[in-house]
N, C-alpha and C positions, 0 to 999 in steps of 0.2 A: 170237365168235367167228374162223372160221379166213377170215381174207380171200386173197387172192390175191395170191403178190408178185409184183411186176412184174419183169421181164426186161428187160437193158439191151437197146437200141434201142427202148426206151418213153419217150415226150418226159417224161414227167413224171419223173422222173430225173436229166434236166437242164434243172429249176428251182428258182431259191432256194425257200426256204422262209418262207414267214411266221411272227412270235412268232405266239405263244401270248397274248394277253390275258390271262383269267383259270381259275378250275378251275372247270369244269359238267360235268356227268353226262353230256354227251358227249364228253370230255376225256377222260373217268375212261372212260369204256364202249370207250371206242379203245387206252386204255391197255393195259388187261384187254385186248383182243381181240388189240394188238401182240406182247402175252408169249404168248399161246396159240397164235398163227400162229407166232414164234419159236421155240415149243418142238415144233409139230409138224412143220416141216420143221428140226429139230434144229439152229437157228444159235444162236450167242451175242449177237448180236445183231441188233435192224431198228431200221430208219429207216420215220419215217411217208410220205415218196415211195414206198419200196419195197410202200406197200400204196395209192402212188395219194391222199397224203393230204398236199398240201401246208401243214404246219405245222412247226415246228422242235422234234420230240421223237423221242428215241430210244429204247429200251427195251435193256438190257444182262442177262443173266445167263452169269456164266463159273464158274457149277456151284461158288461159295462158300455156297452158300447166302443170298447176298443178291440178289435181283431192284434191279436200277437203271432207276427211271424217271426219264428227263433230261425238262427243258422247259425252252426256251430256252440253251443252252450257251451256256457263254463264257467260252475260254480266256484267261488269265492271266500264266500261262507256258510255255514251252516249253526242256528243256535242252535245249543247244550238244549235248550228246551223244545222238547215233543208235545207234541199232538196224537191221540191215537181217535181216528174215524173213518167212516165207513166210504170205503170205495170200489167202483167200478170201472170196466173197459168195455172199447167199443170190439176188442178181439178177444175176451172171454165173458162174451154173452151169457144171462141169467145170471150168474154170481157175485154177490155182493159182502164181502167182508173189511174190518178195519184192519189198517195198517197205521204203523206208527210214525212221522213222520217228523222231520225239522218245522217247531215254528214258526222259525224266521228264515228267510236265506238270502243272499244276493247274488248274484248274476249276472255277466256280462256272457252280449252274441249279438252278431251281426244281424239288424232286419234284411226286409227287404231292398233297401237302397243302397247298401254294402255300407251303412254308418251301422257305429257301434254303439250299444246301448247298454246303460247298467242298471239294473233295475234291483230294490230292494223288497221285498217281498213278505209276506204274512197271510193266515188264514188262507181261503178258498184257492187266491193264487201260489200260493206259497205250494204246495199240496198238487196241484196241476201243472208247475214248471216238477218238481221231482219225478214225477209219474211218468211226466212223459218224455221227460228226458232218463229214464229210467231203458224204452223203449229203445234208447238210440245205445246203448249199452246194451243188447239185451237180456235187458231184466222186466219181468212182467208180476203186474200187484200180486200177484198171487203167491210168489217168489217169499215176500216180506210177510207174507200172515203168517198169525199165530203155529207152531205144530198140531194143538186143538182142530185148530178152526183149517189147518188144510186136511187133517183127515176126515171132518164131516165133508168135503166138496171134492175129496178125494177123485170119487165115482162119475162126479161131474164131470169133473176134467176128465177122465180118460173116457169118457164117453165124445167128449169135445173133441180131444184130440185123434179117436177114431174115427169121427165122422168129415172132420178135415184135411187127414191122410188120403180117407176113402175118396172124396172130394178132386182132391193133388192127382189122384192117380195112380 
């Protein structure tokens, strides 16, 4: 089932998420729905709060034939080396800005079979893991952009927030 993606200004995007305690049919269905919603929106990642679910879950599909279903992620290492690249977000449509992130990370998480996965990542995968994990901590990529860039997009963000709040009633 395709869910509505929550937009900038929706309070659900600013709530820290709860850990998942076990895999059940509800979580498995949620993971499948998230993948379907992400693909429908032409995204490469989607976190549970983006569809209004307060759980530490996100999905990634970088087009490499491997869909990651990430539950209760925990970063073990961040490289000191950073890269600055342009990012966008399904919850912040139409805004793309450069964000500085660690170029390499090591992450541990549970997959949909409740198996522990430890993965080292660099490049786009590293960036996507960090971006989606931020959602679980109530952080959006626009919170991490340079002050000058933030001023440039502030009117767009205010307009988006106003539209979102109007929609929510």
